[in-house]
C-alpha positions in Angstrom: -60.7 153.5 -46.5 -63.8 152.2 -45.9 -63.6 152.4 -41.8 -61.5 152.9 -38.8 -62.1 152.0 -35.8 -60.5 151.7 -31.9 -60.8 148.7 -29.8 -59.5 146.5 -27.2 -56.7 149.4 -26.6 -55.5 149.2 -30.7 -56.6 151.5 -33.9 -58.0 149.6 -36.9 -57.9 150.9 -40.5 -59.7 148.7 -43.2 -59.0 149.5 -47.0 -60.3 147.5 -50.1 -58.5 147.4 -53.1 -60.2 147.8 -56.6 -59.8 144.0 -57.0 -61.6 143.5 -53.7 -59.0 142.9 -51.3 -59.2 143.5 -47.3 -56.3 145.4 -45.7 -56.1 145.6 -42.2 -53.7 148.0 -40.7 -53.4 147.8 -36.9 -52.1 150.7 -34.7 -49.7 152.2 -36.8 -48.3 149.5 -38.5 -47.1 150.1 -42.4 -47.7 146.6 -43.4 -51.0 145.4 -43.8 -53.0 142.1 -43.4 -54.9 140.6 -45.7 -57.9 139.1 -46.1 -61.8 138.6 -47.5 -64.9 140.1 -46.6 -67.4 138.0 -45.3 -71.1 139.1 -44.0 -70.3 141.1 -40.6 -66.5 139.7 -40.2 -63.5 139.4 -42.4 -61.3 136.2 -42.5 -57.3 136.9 -42.2 -56.0 133.4 -44.0 -52.4 134.2 -42.4 -54.1 135.7 -39.0 -53.7 138.6 -37.0 -52.1 138.3 -33.9 -53.3 141.1 -31.3 -51.8 141.2 -27.6 -50.3 137.6 -28.3 -53.3 136.0 -29.8 -54.0 134.8 -33.2 -57.2 136.6 -34.6 -57.9 134.5 -38.3 -61.8 136.7 -38.1 -62.2 139.9 -37.3 -65.5 140.7 -36.8 -67.0 144.2 -38.4 -70.1 146.4 -39.4 -68.9 148.1 -42.5 -70.4 145.7 -44.7 -72.1 148.2 -46.6 -68.4 150.1 -47.2 -67.3 147.0 -48.6 -69.5 146.6 -50.8 
């Protein structure tokens, strides 16, 4: 796990696997949403539904930890 934070009433956990894939866990979900890291954001190709809205990007400040 490289980062864990709360935003807009939701809890996010960010993991990075050995092959560099970024996994996002929202609240207490056991299924991860997978994406790719770019400076300052995680791009989520299949989207991440938060409060009925589909997010394709998650702004995040953990570039050093992911790298």
